[in-house]
ChimeraX commands (.cxc) that place a marker at each C-alpha (Angstrom):
marker #1 position 89.78,43.47,85.59 radius 0.5
marker #1 position 86.74,45.40,86.80 radius 0.5
marker #1 position 83.58,45.99,84.78 radius 0.5
marker #1 position 84.86,49.53,84.17 radius 0.5
marker #1 position 87.94,48.18,82.42 radius 0.5
marker #1 position 85.78,46.20,80.04 radius 0.5
marker #1 position 83.58,49.09,79.01 radius 0.5
marker #1 position 85.92,52.08,79.42 radius 0.5
marker #1 position 85.59,53.21,75.78 radius 0.5
marker #1 position 81.79,53.10,75.71 radius 0.5
marker #1 position 79.78,56.20,76.59 radius 0.5
marker #1 position 77.53,55.36,79.59 radius 0.5
marker #1 position 73.80,55.71,78.83 radius 0.5
marker #1 position 72.32,53.83,81.78 radius 0.5
marker #1 position 72.95,54.04,85.52 radius 0.5
marker #1 position 74.13,50.43,85.63 radius 0.5
marker #1 position 76.81,51.23,83.01 radius 0.5
marker #1 position 78.41,53.75,85.42 radius 0.5
marker #1 position 79.08,51.16,88.09 radius 0.5
marker #1 position 79.38,47.45,87.28 radius 0.5
marker #1 position 78.46,44.66,89.75 radius 0.5
marker #1 position 82.02,43.32,90.21 radius 0.5
marker #1 position 83.34,46.82,90.94 radius 0.5
marker #1 position 80.54,47.36,93.48 radius 0.5
marker #1 position 81.59,44.23,95.31 radius 0.5
marker #1 position 85.14,45.53,95.59 radius 0.5
marker #1 position 83.99,48.93,96.86 radius 0.5
marker #1 position 81.75,47.57,99.67 radius 0.5
marker #1 position 84.79,47.27,101.96 radius 0.5
marker #1 position 86.06,50.79,101.45 radius 0.5
marker #1 position 85.39,54.07,103.27 radius 0.5
marker #1 position 86.31,57.72,102.84 radius 0.5
marker #1 position 89.07,59.09,105.07 radius 0.5
marker #1 position 89.25,62.71,106.24 radius 0.5
marker #1 position 93.00,63.62,106.15 radius 0.5
marker #1 position 92.45,66.55,108.50 radius 0.5
marker #1 position 91.08,66.57,112.03 radius 0.5
marker #1 position 87.61,68.16,112.08 radius 0.5
marker #1 position 85.99,69.58,115.21 radius 0.5
marker #1 position 82.36,69.50,116.10 radius 0.5
marker #1 position 79.74,67.44,117.96 radius 0.5
marker #1 position 77.64,65.85,115.22 radius 0.5
marker #1 position 77.42,62.12,115.86 radius 0.5
marker #1 position 76.59,59.64,113.12 radius 0.5
marker #1 position 76.91,56.03,112.05 radius 0.5
marker #1 position 80.40,56.03,110.60 radius 0.5
marker #1 position 83.84,55.61,112.11 radius 0.5
marker #1 position 86.11,58.52,111.24 radius 0.5
marker #1 position 89.25,60.28,112.33 radius 0.5
marker #1 position 88.83,62.95,115.02 radius 0.5
marker #1 position 90.69,64.00,118.19 radius 0.5
marker #1 position 88.47,64.39,121.23 radius 0.5
marker #1 position 86.81,62.34,123.92 radius 0.5
marker #1 position 86.66,58.54,123.59 radius 0.5
marker #1 position 89.29,58.52,120.84 radius 0.5
marker #1 position 90.38,55.04,119.74 radius 0.5
marker #1 position 93.67,54.41,117.95 radius 0.5
marker #1 position 93.07,52.40,114.78 radius 0.5
marker #1 position 95.96,52.14,112.37 radius 0.5
marker #1 position 98.86,53.82,110.60 radius 0.5
marker #1 position 99.11,55.21,107.05 radius 0.5
marker #1 position 101.81,56.93,105.06 radius 0.5
marker #1 position 102.16,60.71,105.43 radius 0.5
marker #1 position 100.89,62.85,102.51 radius 0.5
marker #1 position 101.39,66.56,101.92 radius 0.5
marker #1 position 98.92,68.62,103.94 radius 0.5
marker #1 position 98.52,66.16,106.81 radius 0.5
marker #1 position 98.48,67.44,110.39 radius 0.5
marker #1 position 102.07,67.07,111.69 radius 0.5
marker #1 position 100.81,66.57,115.23 radius 0.5
marker #1 position 99.75,63.02,114.36 radius 0.5
marker #1 position 103.04,61.78,112.90 radius 0.5
marker #1 position 104.38,58.78,114.82 radius 0.5
marker #1 position 107.97,59.86,115.48 radius 0.5
marker #1 position 108.86,56.51,117.08 radius 0.5
marker #1 position 108.13,54.78,113.78 radius 0.5
marker #1 position 110.10,57.48,111.95 radius 0.5
marker #1 position 113.12,56.84,114.21 radius 0.5
marker #1 position 113.03,53.13,113.37 radius 0.5
marker #1 position 112.15,53.23,109.66 radius 0.5
marker #1 position 113.17,56.74,108.56 radius 0.5
marker #1 position 109.70,57.12,106.98 radius 0.5
marker #1 position 106.73,59.27,108.01 radius 0.5
marker #1 position 103.53,57.56,109.11 radius 0.5
marker #1 position 100.33,59.06,110.49 radius 0.5
marker #1 position 98.36,57.79,113.45 radius 0.5
marker #1 position 94.69,57.22,112.58 radius 0.5
marker #1 position 92.10,57.70,115.33 radius 0.5
marker #1 position 88.47,56.58,115.17 radius 0.5
marker #1 position 85.33,57.97,116.69 radius 0.5
marker #1 position 81.66,57.72,115.86 radius 0.5
marker #1 position 81.01,60.70,113.60 radius 0.5
marker #1 position 79.21,61.69,110.44 radius 0.5
marker #1 position 81.13,62.84,107.40 radius 0.5
marker #1 position 79.97,64.62,104.23 radius 0.5
marker #1 position 81.62,63.67,100.96 radius 0.5
marker #1 position 81.49,66.36,98.29 radius 0.5
marker #1 position 82.33,65.51,94.69 radius 0.5
marker #1 position 82.97,68.42,92.32 radius 0.5
marker #1 position 83.03,67.52,88.61 radius 0.5
marker #1 position 84.51,69.74,85.92 radius 0.5
marker #1 position 81.77,69.95,83.25 radius 0.5
marker #1 position 83.61,72.27,80.88 radius 0.5
marker #1 position 84.22,71.54,77.20 radius 0.5
marker #1 position 87.86,70.54,77.68 radius 0.5
marker #1 position 86.67,67.44,79.57 radius 0.5
marker #1 position 84.91,66.17,76.41 radius 0.5
marker #1 position 88.09,64.64,75.03 radius 0.5
marker #1 position 90.08,61.43,74.96 radius 0.5
marker #1 position 89.63,57.71,74.51 radius 0.5
marker #1 position 88.62,56.84,77.18 radius 0.5
marker #1 position 86.82,60.15,77.46 radius 0.5
marker #1 position 87.77,62.39,80.44 radius 0.5
marker #1 position 84.21,63.40,81.27 radius 0.5
marker #1 position 82.92,59.83,81.17 radius 0.5
marker #1 position 85.80,58.73,83.36 radius 0.5
marker #1 position 85.02,61.53,85.85 radius 0.5
marker #1 position 81.36,60.46,85.97 radius 0.5
marker #1 position 82.26,56.82,86.58 radius 0.5
marker #1 position 84.73,57.80,89.27 radius 0.5
marker #1 position 82.13,60.09,90.91 radius 0.5
marker #1 position 79.65,57.24,90.83 radius 0.5
marker #1 position 82.10,54.88,92.51 radius 0.5
marker #1 position 83.10,57.40,95.19 radius 0.5
marker #1 position 79.48,58.26,95.88 radius 0.5
marker #1 position 78.62,54.60,96.24 radius 0.5
marker #1 position 81.47,54.09,98.72 radius 0.5
marker #1 position 80.28,57.03,100.81 radius 0.5
marker #1 position 76.59,56.06,100.82 radius 0.5
marker #1 position 77.43,52.43,101.64 radius 0.5
marker #1 position 79.47,53.64,104.65 radius 0.5
marker #1 position 76.59,55.74,106.03 radius 0.5
marker #1 position 78.16,59.03,104.96 radius 0.5
marker #1 position 76.27,61.97,103.41 radius 0.5
marker #1 position 76.99,62.79,99.74 radius 0.5
marker #1 position 76.71,66.09,97.81 radius 0.5
marker #1 position 77.64,66.47,94.15 radius 0.5
marker #1 position 78.56,69.58,92.20 radius 0.5
marker #1 position 79.14,70.10,88.47 radius 0.5
marker #1 position 80.77,73.34,87.33 radius 0.5
marker #1 position 81.53,75.32,84.20 radius 0.5
marker #1 position 81.14,78.93,83.06 radius 0.5
marker #1 position 77.37,78.64,83.33 radius 0.5
marker #1 position 77.62,78.15,87.07 radius 0.5
marker #1 position 77.35,75.26,89.55 radius 0.5
marker #1 position 74.75,72.47,89.43 radius 0.5
marker #1 position 74.29,70.49,92.61 radius 0.5
marker #1 position 72.68,67.40,94.09 radius 0.5
marker #1 position 72.83,67.81,97.82 radius 0.5
marker #1 position 72.68,65.83,101.09 radius 0.5
marker #1 position 71.99,62.29,99.92 radius 0.5
marker #1 position 71.95,59.48,102.49 radius 0.5
marker #1 position 71.67,55.72,102.24 radius 0.5
marker #1 position 72.66,53.22,99.57 radius 0.5
marker #1 position 69.20,53.51,97.96 radius 0.5
marker #1 position 70.19,56.99,96.71 radius 0.5
marker #1 position 72.92,55.47,94.47 radius 0.5
marker #1 position 70.65,55.47,91.43 radius 0.5
marker #1 position 69.81,59.15,92.06 radius 0.5
marker #1 position 73.52,59.91,91.79 radius 0.5
marker #1 position 73.77,57.89,88.58 radius 0.5
marker #1 position 70.88,59.59,86.85 radius 0.5
marker #1 position 72.13,63.05,87.82 radius 0.5
marker #1 position 75.56,62.23,86.40 radius 0.5
marker #1 position 74.08,60.89,83.16 radius 0.5
marker #1 position 72.11,64.15,82.69 radius 0.5
marker #1 position 75.24,66.31,82.83 radius 0.5
marker #1 position 76.69,67.81,79.64 radius 0.5
marker #1 position 80.23,69.19,79.26 radius 0.5
marker #1 position 80.26,72.63,77.65 radius 0.5
marker #1 position 81.79,76.09,77.79 radius 0.5
marker #1 position 84.70,77.34,79.88 radius 0.5
marker #1 position 85.72,76.25,83.35 radius 0.5
marker #1 position 85.37,79.34,85.64 radius 0.5
marker #1 position 87.10,77.35,88.38 radius 0.5
marker #1 position 87.54,80.22,90.83 radius 0.5
marker #1 position 83.90,81.32,90.69 radius 0.5
marker #1 position 82.74,77.73,91.06 radius 0.5
marker #1 position 84.94,77.24,94.14 radius 0.5
marker #1 position 83.46,80.38,95.71 radius 0.5
marker #1 position 80.03,78.82,95.41 radius 0.5
marker #1 position 81.02,75.34,96.56 radius 0.5
marker #1 position 83.02,76.71,99.53 radius 0.5
marker #1 position 79.77,77.81,101.21 radius 0.5
marker #1 position 77.91,74.53,100.60 radius 0.5
marker #1 position 79.60,72.40,103.26 radius 0.5
marker #1 position 77.34,71.02,105.98 radius 0.5
marker #1 position 79.29,69.61,108.90 radius 0.5
marker #1 position 82.62,67.86,108.40 radius 0.5
marker #1 position 83.39,67.50,104.75 radius 0.5
marker #1 position 85.84,65.94,102.32 radius 0.5
marker #1 position 85.66,67.45,98.83 radius 0.5
marker #1 position 87.09,65.54,95.86 radius 0.5
marker #1 position 87.64,67.69,92.76 radius 0.5
marker #1 position 87.57,65.78,89.43 radius 0.5
marker #1 position 89.05,68.03,86.71 radius 0.5
marker #1 position 91.78,68.29,84.07 radius 0.5
marker #1 position 92.71,71.56,85.79 radius 0.5
marker #1 position 93.05,73.30,82.42 radius 0.5
marker #1 position 92.08,76.79,83.60 radius 0.5
marker #1 position 94.00,79.84,82.46 radius 0.5
marker #1 position 93.54,81.50,85.87 radius 0.5
marker #1 position 95.16,78.55,87.67 radius 0.5
marker #1 position 93.69,76.55,90.54 radius 0.5
marker #1 position 95.31,78.00,93.67 radius 0.5
marker #1 position 92.83,80.81,94.29 radius 0.5
marker #1 position 89.86,78.50,93.83 radius 0.5
marker #1 position 91.35,75.89,96.17 radius 0.5
marker #1 position 91.99,78.61,98.76 radius 0.5
marker #1 position 88.24,79.34,98.82 radius 0.5
marker #1 position 87.43,75.64,99.30 radius 0.5
marker #1 position 89.98,75.11,102.05 radius 0.5
marker #1 position 88.96,78.38,103.72 radius 0.5
marker #1 position 85.35,77.20,103.63 radius 0.5
marker #1 position 86.31,74.18,105.73 radius 0.5
marker #1 position 86.52,71.47,103.11 radius 0.5
marker #1 position 89.27,68.84,103.32 radius 0.5
marker #1 position 90.20,69.03,99.60 radius 0.5
marker #1 position 91.61,66.33,97.34 radius 0.5
marker #1 position 92.21,67.17,93.64 radius 0.5
marker #1 position 92.25,64.40,91.08 radius 0.5
marker #1 position 93.74,65.82,87.84 radius 0.5
marker #1 position 92.25,63.73,85.02 radius 0.5
marker #1 position 94.12,63.52,81.69 radius 0.5
marker #1 position 93.41,61.55,78.54 radius 0.5
marker #1 position 96.03,59.09,77.24 radius 0.5
marker #1 position 96.35,61.25,74.11 radius 0.5
marker #1 position 97.32,64.23,76.32 radius 0.5
marker #1 position 99.94,62.20,78.19 radius 0.5
marker #1 position 101.29,60.65,74.97 radius 0.5
marker #1 position 100.42,62.70,71.81 radius 0.5
marker #1 position 101.47,59.86,69.54 radius 0.5
marker #1 position 98.33,58.00,70.62 radius 0.5
marker #1 position 96.24,60.78,69.05 radius 0.5
marker #1 position 97.87,60.21,65.67 radius 0.5
marker #1 position 98.71,63.87,65.19 radius 0.5
marker #1 position 101.18,64.55,62.40 radius 0.5
marker #1 position 101.95,67.07,59.67 radius 0.5
marker #1 position 100.26,70.45,59.34 radius 0.5
marker #1 position 97.28,70.94,61.63 radius 0.5
marker #1 position 94.91,73.66,62.72 radius 0.5
marker #1 position 94.07,73.29,66.41 radius 0.5
marker #1 position 91.11,74.93,68.16 radius 0.5
marker #1 position 90.69,75.47,71.91 radius 0.5
marker #1 position 87.47,73.66,72.91 radius 0.5
marker #1 position 86.60,76.29,75.55 radius 0.5
marker #1 position 87.73,79.61,74.06 radius 0.5
marker #1 position 87.50,78.61,70.34 radius 0.5
marker #1 position 90.91,80.26,69.80 radius 0.5
marker #1 position 92.83,78.52,67.03 radius 0.5
marker #1 position 96.36,78.20,65.73 radius 0.5
marker #1 position 98.18,76.40,62.93 radius 0.5
marker #1 position 101.08,74.10,63.76 radius 0.5
marker #1 position 103.36,71.55,62.12 radius 0.5
marker #1 position 103.77,68.47,64.31 radius 0.5
marker #1 position 107.48,67.56,64.63 radius 0.5
marker #1 position 109.44,65.51,67.15 radius 0.5
marker #1 position 110.95,68.65,68.79 radius 0.5
marker #1 position 107.47,70.17,69.09 radius 0.5
marker #1 position 106.11,67.05,70.76 radius 0.5
marker #1 position 109.06,67.03,73.14 radius 0.5
marker #1 position 108.44,70.68,74.02 radius 0.5
marker #1 position 104.70,69.93,74.59 radius 0.5
marker #1 position 105.55,67.07,76.97 radius 0.5
marker #1 position 107.94,69.36,78.86 radius 0.5
marker #1 position 105.28,72.06,79.15 radius 0.5
marker #1 position 102.64,69.50,80.28 radius 0.5
marker #1 position 104.95,68.08,82.92 radius 0.5
marker #1 position 105.69,71.60,84.15 radius 0.5
marker #1 position 102.00,72.48,84.27 radius 0.5
marker #1 position 101.09,69.34,86.22 radius 0.5
marker #1 position 103.90,70.02,88.70 radius 0.5
marker #1 position 102.57,73.54,89.10 radius 0.5
marker #1 position 99.08,72.18,89.91 radius 0.5
marker #1 position 100.61,69.81,92.42 radius 0.5
marker #1 position 102.57,72.61,94.08 radius 0.5
marker #1 position 99.50,74.86,94.22 radius 0.5
marker #1 position 97.58,72.08,95.93 radius 0.5
marker #1 position 100.39,71.56,98.42 radius 0.5
marker #1 position 100.54,75.27,99.28 radius 0.5
marker #1 position 96.90,75.38,100.33 radius 0.5
marker #1 position 96.96,71.98,102.05 radius 0.5
marker #1 position 95.02,70.04,99.43 radius 0.5
marker #1 position 95.83,66.49,98.37 radius 0.5
marker #1 position 96.56,65.82,94.70 radius 0.5
marker #1 position 96.95,62.96,92.26 radius 0.5
marker #1 position 97.25,62.83,88.46 radius 0.5
marker #1 position 95.21,60.09,86.76 radius 0.5
marker #1 position 95.07,58.92,83.13 radius 0.5
marker #1 position 91.66,57.78,81.94 radius 0.5
marker #1 position 93.03,54.41,80.75 radius 0.5
marker #1 position 93.80,53.31,84.33 radius 0.5
marker #1 position 91.72,50.42,85.69 radius 0.5
marker #1 position 89.06,51.87,88.00 radius 0.5
marker #1 position 89.22,49.05,90.52 radius 0.5
marker #1 position 93.00,49.33,90.82 radius 0.5
marker #1 position 92.74,53.10,91.17 radius 0.5
marker #1 position 90.24,52.92,94.01 radius 0.5
marker #1 position 91.20,49.77,95.87 radius 0.5
marker #1 position 94.95,50.08,95.67 radius 0.5
marker #1 position 96.20,53.55,94.69 radius 0.5
marker #1 position 93.76,55.84,96.55 radius 0.5
marker #1 position 94.07,53.67,99.63 radius 0.5
marker #1 position 97.85,54.08,99.55 radius 0.5
marker #1 position 97.36,57.86,99.25 radius 0.5
marker #1 position 95.19,57.92,102.34 radius 0.5
marker #1 position 91.92,59.05,100.69 radius 0.5
marker #1 position 90.23,55.64,101.16 radius 0.5
marker #1 position 90.63,52.87,103.70 radius 0.5
marker link #1:1,2 radius 0.2
marker link #1:2,3 radius 0.2
marker link #1:3,4 radius 0.2
marker link #1:4,5 radius 0.2
marker link #1:5,6 radius 0.2
marker link #1:6,7 radius 0.2
marker link #1:7,8 radius 0.2
marker link #1:8,9 radius 0.2
marker link #1:9,10 radius 0.2
marker link #1:10,11 radius 0.2
marker link #1:11,12 radius 0.2
marker link #1:12,13 radius 0.2
marker link #1:13,14 radius 0.2
marker link #1:14,15 radius 0.2
marker link #1:15,16 radius 0.2
marker link #1:16,17 radius 0.2
marker link #1:17,18 radius 0.2
marker link #1:18,19 radius 0.2
marker link #1:19,20 radius 0.2
marker link #1:20,21 radius 0.2
marker link #1:21,22 radius 0.2
marker link #1:22,23 radius 0.2
marker link #1:23,24 radius 0.2
marker link #1:24,25 radius 0.2
marker link #1:25,26 radius 0.2
marker link #1:26,27 radius 0.2
marker link #1:27,28 radius 0.2
marker link #1:28,29 radius 0.2
marker link #1:29,30 radius 0.2
marker link #1:30,31 radius 0.2
marker link #1:31,32 radius 0.2
marker link #1:32,33 radius 0.2
marker link #1:33,34 radius 0.2
marker link #1:34,35 radius 0.2
marker link #1:35,36 radius 0.2
marker link #1:36,37 radius 0.2
marker link #1:37,38 radius 0.2
marker link #1:38,39 radius 0.2
marker link #1:39,40 radius 0.2
marker link #1:40,41 radius 0.2
marker link #1:41,42 radius 0.2
marker link #1:42,43 radius 0.2
marker link #1:43,44 radius 0.2
marker link #1:44,45 radius 0.2
marker link #1:45,46 radius 0.2
marker link #1:46,47 radius 0.2
marker link #1:47,48 radius 0.2
marker link #1:48,49 radius 0.2
marker link #1:49,50 radius 0.2
marker link #1:50,51 radius 0.2
marker link #1:51,52 radius 0.2
marker link #1:52,53 radius 0.2
marker link #1:53,54 radius 0.2
marker link #1:54,55 radius 0.2
marker link #1:55,56 radius 0.2
marker link #1:56,57 radius 0.2
marker link #1:57,58 radius 0.2
marker link #1:58,59 radius 0.2
marker link #1:59,60 radius 0.2
marker link #1:60,61 radius 0.2
marker link #1:61,62 radius 0.2
marker link #1:62,63 radius 0.2
marker link #1:63,64 radius 0.2
marker link #1:64,65 radius 0.2
marker link #1:65,66 radius 0.2
marker link #1:66,67 radius 0.2
marker link #1:67,68 radius 0.2
marker link #1:68,69 radius 0.2
marker link #1:69,70 radius 0.2
marker link #1:70,71 radius 0.2
marker link #1:71,72 radius 0.2
marker link #1:72,73 radius 0.2
marker link #1:73,74 radius 0.2
marker link #1:74,75 radius 0.2
marker link #1:75,76 radius 0.2
marker link #1:76,77 radius 0.2
marker link #1:77,78 radius 0.2
marker link #1:78,79 radius 0.2
marker link #1:79,80 radius 0.2
marker link #1:80,81 radius 0.2
marker link #1:81,82 radius 0.2
marker link #1:82,83 radius 0.2
marker link #1:83,84 radius 0.2
marker link #1:84,85 radius 0.2
marker link #1:85,86 radius 0.2
marker link #1:86,87 radius 0.2
marker link #1:87,88 radius 0.2
marker link #1:88,89 radius 0.2
marker link #1:89,90 radius 0.2
marker link #1:90,91 radius 0.2
marker link #1:91,92 radius 0.2
marker link #1:92,93 radius 0.2
marker link #1:93,94 radius 0.2
marker link #1:94,95 radius 0.2
marker link #1:95,96 radius 0.2
marker link #1:96,97 radius 0.2
marker link #1:97,98 radius 0.2
marker link #1:98,99 radius 0.2
marker link #1:99,100 radius 0.2
marker link #1:100,101 radius 0.2
marker link #1:101,102 radius 0.2
marker link #1:102,103 radius 0.2
marker link #1:103,104 radius 0.2
marker link #1:104,105 radius 0.2
marker link #1:105,106 radius 0.2
marker link #1:106,107 radius 0.2
marker link #1:107,108 radius 0.2
marker link #1:108,109 radius 0.2
marker link #1:109,110 radius 0.2
marker link #1:110,111 radius 0.2
marker link #1:111,112 radius 0.2
marker link #1:112,113 radius 0.2
marker link #1:113,114 radius 0.2
marker link #1:114,115 radius 0.2
marker link #1:115,116 radius 0.2
marker link #1:116,117 radius 0.2
marker link #1:117,118 radius 0.2
marker link #1:118,119 radius 0.2
marker link #1:119,120 radius 0.2
marker link #1:120,121 radius 0.2
marker link #1:121,122 radius 0.2
marker link #1:122,123 radius 0.2
marker link #1:123,124 radius 0.2
marker link #1:124,125 radius 0.2
marker link #1:125,126 radius 0.2
marker link #1:126,127 radius 0.2
marker link #1:127,128 radius 0.2
marker link #1:128,129 radius 0.2
marker link #1:129,130 radius 0.2
marker link #1:130,131 radius 0.2
marker link #1:131,132 radius 0.2
marker link #1:132,133 radius 0.2
marker link #1:133,134 radius 0.2
marker link #1:134,135 radius 0.2
marker link #1:135,136 radius 0.2
marker link #1:136,137 radius 0.2
marker link #1:137,138 radius 0.2
marker link #1:138,139 radius 0.2
marker link #1:139,140 radius 0.2
marker link #1:140,141 radius 0.2
marker link #1:141,142 radius 0.2
marker link #1:142,143 radius 0.2
marker link #1:143,144 radius 0.2
marker link #1:144,145 radius 0.2
marker link #1:145,146 radius 0.2
marker link #1:146,147 radius 0.2
marker link #1:147,148 radius 0.2
marker link #1:148,149 radius 0.2
marker link #1:149,150 radius 0.2
marker link #1:150,151 radius 0.2
marker link #1:151,152 radius 0.2
marker link #1:152,153 radius 0.2
marker link #1:153,154 radius 0.2
marker link #1:154,155 radius 0.2
marker link #1:155,156 radius 0.2
marker link #1:156,157 radius 0.2
marker link #1:157,158 radius 0.2
marker link #1:158,159 radius 0.2
marker link #1:159,160 radius 0.2
marker link #1:160,161 radius 0.2
marker link #1:161,162 radius 0.2
marker link #1:162,163 radius 0.2
marker link #1:163,164 radius 0.2
marker link #1:164,165 radius 0.2
marker link #1:165,166 radius 0.2
marker link #1:166,167 radius 0.2
marker link #1:167,168 radius 0.2
marker link #1:168,169 radius 0.2
marker link #1:169,170 radius 0.2
marker link #1:170,171 radius 0.2
marker link #1:171,172 radius 0.2
marker link #1:172,173 radius 0.2
marker link #1:173,174 radius 0.2
marker link #1:174,175 radius 0.2
marker link #1:175,176 radius 0.2
marker link #1:176,177 radius 0.2
marker link #1:177,178 radius 0.2
marker link #1:178,179 radius 0.2
marker link #1:179,180 radius 0.2
marker link #1:180,181 radius 0.2
marker link #1:181,182 radius 0.2
marker link #1:182,183 radius 0.2
marker link #1:183,184 radius 0.2
marker link #1:184,185 radius 0.2
marker link #1:185,186 radius 0.2
marker link #1:186,187 radius 0.2
marker link #1:187,188 radius 0.2
marker link #1:188,189 radius 0.2
marker link #1:189,190 radius 0.2
marker link #1:190,191 radius 0.2
marker link #1:191,192 radius 0.2
marker link #1:192,193 radius 0.2
marker link #1:193,194 radius 0.2
marker link #1:194,195 radius 0.2
marker link #1:195,196 radius 0.2
marker link #1:196,197 radius 0.2
marker link #1:197,198 radius 0.2
marker link #1:198,199 radius 0.2
marker link #1:199,200 radius 0.2
marker link #1:200,201 radius 0.2
marker link #1:201,202 radius 0.2
marker link #1:202,203 radius 0.2
marker link #1:203,204 radius 0.2
marker link #1:204,205 radius 0.2
marker link #1:205,206 radius 0.2
marker link #1:206,207 radius 0.2
marker link #1:207,208 radius 0.2
marker link #1:208,209 radius 0.2
marker link #1:209,210 radius 0.2
marker link #1:210,211 radius 0.2
marker link #1:211,212 radius 0.2
marker link #1:212,213 radius 0.2
marker link #1:213,214 radius 0.2
marker link #1:214,215 radius 0.2
marker link #1:215,216 radius 0.2
marker link #1:216,217 radius 0.2
marker link #1:217,218 radius 0.2
marker link #1:218,219 radius 0.2
marker link #1:219,220 radius 0.2
marker link #1:220,221 radius 0.2
marker link #1:221,222 radius 0.2
marker link #1:222,223 radius 0.2
marker link #1:223,224 radius 0.2
marker link #1:224,225 radius 0.2
marker link #1:225,226 radius 0.2
marker link #1:226,227 radius 0.2
marker link #1:227,228 radius 0.2
marker link #1:228,229 radius 0.2
marker link #1:229,230 radius 0.2
marker link #1:230,231 radius 0.2
marker link #1:231,232 radius 0.2
marker link #1:232,233 radius 0.2
marker link #1:233,234 radius 0.2
marker link #1:234,235 radius 0.2
marker link #1:235,236 radius 0.2
marker link #1:236,237 radius 0.2
marker link #1:237,238 radius 0.2
marker link #1:238,239 radius 0.2
marker link #1:239,240 radius 0.2
marker link #1:240,241 radius 0.2
marker link #1:241,242 radius 0.2
marker link #1:242,243 radius 0.2
marker link #1:243,244 radius 0.2
marker link #1:244,245 radius 0.2
marker link #1:245,246 radius 0.2
marker link #1:246,247 radius 0.2
marker link #1:247,248 radius 0.2
marker link #1:248,249 radius 0.2
marker link #1:249,250 radius 0.2
marker link #1:250,251 radius 0.2
marker link #1:251,252 radius 0.2
marker link #1:252,253 radius 0.2
marker link #1:253,254 radius 0.2
marker link #1:254,255 radius 0.2
marker link #1:255,256 radius 0.2
marker link #1:256,257 radius 0.2
marker link #1:257,258 radius 0.2
marker link #1:258,259 radius 0.2
marker link #1:259,260 radius 0.2
marker link #1:260,261 radius 0.2
marker link #1:261,262 radius 0.2
marker link #1:262,263 radius 0.2
marker link #1:263,264 radius 0.2
marker link #1:264,265 radius 0.2
marker link #1:265,266 radius 0.2
marker link #1:266,267 radius 0.2
marker link #1:267,268 radius 0.2
marker link #1:268,269 radius 0.2
marker link #1:269,270 radius 0.2
marker link #1:270,271 radius 0.2
marker link #1:271,272 radius 0.2
marker link #1:272,273 radius 0.2
marker link #1:273,274 radius 0.2
marker link #1:274,275 radius 0.2
marker link #1:275,276 radius 0.2
marker link #1:276,277 radius 0.2
marker link #1:277,278 radius 0.2
marker link #1:278,279 radius 0.2
marker link #1:279,280 radius 0.2
marker link #1:280,281 radius 0.2
marker link #1:281,282 radius 0.2
marker link #1:282,283 radius 0.2
marker link #1:283,284 radius 0.2
marker link #1:284,285 radius 0.2
marker link #1:285,286 radius 0.2
marker link #1:286,287 radius 0.2
marker link #1:287,288 radius 0.2
marker link #1:288,289 radius 0.2
marker link #1:289,290 radius 0.2
marker link #1:290,291 radius 0.2
marker link #1:291,292 radius 0.2
marker link #1:292,293 radius 0.2
marker link #1:293,294 radius 0.2
marker link #1:294,295 radius 0.2
marker link #1:295,296 radius 0.2
marker link #1:296,297 radius 0.2
marker link #1:297,298 radius 0.2
marker link #1:298,299 radius 0.2
marker link #1:299,300 radius 0.2
marker link #1:300,301 radius 0.2
marker link #1:301,302 radius 0.2
marker link #1:302,303 radius 0.2
marker link #1:303,304 radius 0.2
marker link #1:304,305 radius 0.2
marker link #1:305,306 radius 0.2
marker link #1:306,307 radius 0.2
marker link #1:307,308 radius 0.2
marker link #1:308,309 radius 0.2
view
């Protein structure tokens, strides 16, 4: 169990509480992977995937939606009936962008969605800085986009932590407008990881289209609280008055088994719609509950999805 697992229900108040020592040790061996092939001439200190001169074959990984079909190994497919991607390495710099939903709907759950997103952003930023990548962070809500740009070197880890601790979740999401702003902020080759519950009445496809059109290799992590995945954990029963945390709209309901079943059906449908919208624009996608162990998520699951190696 990582340090995160031990303190998942506590609100972080110090930089060290965002990233424990045992988790840091597990992350030192990881690196960010660009799922798409970027073009350009910028040379750096990292090893990343790119087709061009002096290309070196490195490894295989499983195919995920949005990958470039030119790099599927069809010989492996003929033998195993499964799709695998060839990974090529070349010396090249990569920018990791991390966009955090700082709207009011993220301030919910036990473990809290916003705190989980901040811890995850801290871990991803640490991985990138430790691998000689450049890191830029964005926080968005209806008030606009806050940013911390172009950080380099592991010594900037604490700068990321303090910036994350200073963020406050409030107001609506304004996802599309935020994506317009972030789409123009890419410098060089860039992977953008979006950390959000994706609860936006306008949907996510248009915003993602701006990001992809701006040249980002986008990966969306839809973050949900355990109480959202399983309403029984929230202890909701009887007659209730519910208020939308972002719009302040309210309604009165009576919690019954059929109502809970209908909610779960609607939630599943909504999450599937988010996944399909990501697929249509070529963005990666994964749904994550905040009670998952952070080390397992990063070291095992995201590596299997091709985001980390």
